[in-house]
C-alpha positions in Angstrom: -0.1 0.0 0.0 1.3 3.3 -0.8 2.1 5.8 1.8 -0.1 9.3 1.6 2.4 12.5 2.0 1.1 13.4 5.5 2.2 9.3 6.3 5.6 9.7 4.5 6.3 13.2 6.4 5.5 11.9 10.0 7.4 8.5 9.5 10.4 10.8 8.4 9.9 13.4 11.2 9.2 10.5 13.7 12.5 9.0 12.8 14.8 11.9 13.6 14.8 13.9 10.4 14.6 17.6 9.9 12.8 18.2 6.6 13.3 21.3 3.8 11.3 21.5 1.3 13.6 19.7 -1.3 13.2 16.7 1.1 9.6 16.5 0.9 10.3 16.9 -2.8 12.4 14.1 -2.9 10.4 11.9 -0.3 7.0 12.3 -1.3 6.8 14.1 -4.4 4.8 17.4 -2.8 6.1 20.9 -3.5 4.0 22.2 -0.7 5.5 21.0 2.7 4.4 24.0 4.6 1.0 23.1 3.5 1.0 19.6 4.5 3.0 20.4 8.1 0.2 22.9 8.7 -2.4 20.3 8.3 -0.3 18.2 10.4 0.0 20.5 13.2 -4.4 20.8 12.9 -3.7 17.0 14.3 -2.2 18.1 16.8 1.4 16.8 15.7 4.1 19.0 18.2 6.1 20.0 14.8 8.5 22.6 14.8 10.3 25.0 12.1 12.6 27.6 12.1 14.5 29.8 8.8 17.9 29.0 8.6 20.5 30.7 6.3 21.9 28.5 3.2 24.8 30.5 1.2 22.6 33.2 -0.1 19.2 32.5 1.2 17.0 31.4 3.7 14.9 27.9 3.9 12.8 27.0 6.4 13.3 23.7 8.1 10.7 21.6 9.9 11.7 18.7 13.0 9.5 17.1 15.5 9.4 18.8 18.6 11.7 16.8 21.0 13.7 19.4 21.1 15.7 22.1 19.4 17.6 22.8 16.0 
């Protein structure tokens, strides 16, 4: 059975991964990670996020709320 985008993202976060938009594209083919994260947060998952600087731009990174970045 194929995982949904929610299941794939949540599984990766539960495994301790930190995800960016590019990670989500590779993981489950979505370019809407922020939307999927928002939907998971509404279901009471403790997902944290932070902008980080990579070269000359900022990207958002997400992780499960068991600590800091």
